[in-house]
C-alpha angles and dihedrals in degrees: 000000000000122000089249092053091046092049092051092047100044110017111023095087091050090049089053091049091050092046089053092049091046092049091051091052092043093050091050091050094049091048090051091047111031112183095252091055098054095084089060097053117127121224089253088056092050114030124108115220132165120263115295094028136081124353110339090202099045122144093255097042092050091046093052103037112014092047097042089111087071093054131327119242088209125224095328125160117249088245088080086085092062095236129033145148109271112210085000095286114049114087103223136181126215117245091258095058095035089059090050100042107017104208097339096117094170093058091043091052091050089052092049091053090048091050090052092047094047091048095051096041091050096051090043086062091044092251099140094173087085090069095066093037093055116101092206118117111276097236090049092048095053094044088055092048097048090048095051097034109030093161095050102039125054112233103251129108105185136058096227092055093044091051089049090053091049090053090048090053092046095234135122131207124212128213130039110347113248137148094242095059091040091053093047090052092050094049091048090050091051093048092052094053115094093214100041103033093098094047119106117247088251094056090046090051089054090052094049091047090053093048092045092052094045094048096045101039097250124148112285121188109254112235096219093045104033109023115080117237130319112314095256117139108283093236089067095056123098114260092237090056090054090051090051091054092047090052090050091048093052091046091053092045089054089049090052092047089054090049091050090050091054091047090051090052091049092050091047091053093048095047093045092052094046091049092050092059119086137174106282095034107142118229138178115220119202092225106024101037126218121001147149130240111247101178140001125206131161097340091315126108131199108217126195117216120191099234100024140061118271112276130215107219134180108241098209095041093051093043096047098047096045095248093132138036130186129235090215105089095210092050091047091051089052090050092051091049094051100035095092094059093039089057089057096057097118097040091049093052092047090049090056091050092049093047091050091051093047092053098047097080090051100045092105089062098054116116 
């Protein structure tokens, strides 16, 4: 049996269920935030903050978490939204908008809302040049676009995933790699297939995700373990079976929320440490000895050592494994306090990915 036949037999109905749930959530979001209202959002309406802080139903939090069934943004930092509440309380700009507006958060927020509006209005008019012109983070841009224009934009937010889907579809795209051209190629491929041409982009994405994971040995939800019940119409199931699946769905959603909370704490620790370091900060490296930071860029630091060539070092890697220490007592205390969670970077991110995958087959049962 081919992968397509197997998908249709065992997973197609679940993909339809998830597409229906995703469309319901998407429609509610777009109705709450029509394009012409975005410019008037308050910071409380917009700001992302970790669980327990800020507005739990803000624009950014709903986009990232509540709509993850449409397409995951991956393990991105909250700074992708341009402005956010670090540690739930500290109003913080991303590097892009900090460079443009220094500490003028009001002006930066106005610019962010205008960037979002210009992006959406442009694509609404089929002017795709606005996508490359936009200074918004790429993952954020494409999540916005696939939410507001599900027929035009293929539901994928990251290049690695898009390239995996292209391999799954067996197609290649020439020219400069970008998500827009990759998405157009995938939609065109779907529309030319006699079996899949009437599928929604979301159902097709589910199929490609399944093929990609099967072909490349990635985790694939097991039907017997992860997919609820036989795929009979839900109205024919016993009420108690539906309640069992709802209970399982809520249990997995709570598990995913806990994983997201831990990821938020990890990202806060990483950003806070990187922001605390400045050129001139004195360090002690276990192998290279004493040195001073010359330059910092994208979680990397160039360190000057007196009797050695300058070294490019990963900040988080060095901090988490104990390779470096700081002469500044306050900075060193901060490092010691955060080292435990920094050491768990990879396990935390993998736990989020697993929790997202486990929940997907049960999304239709969430309250």
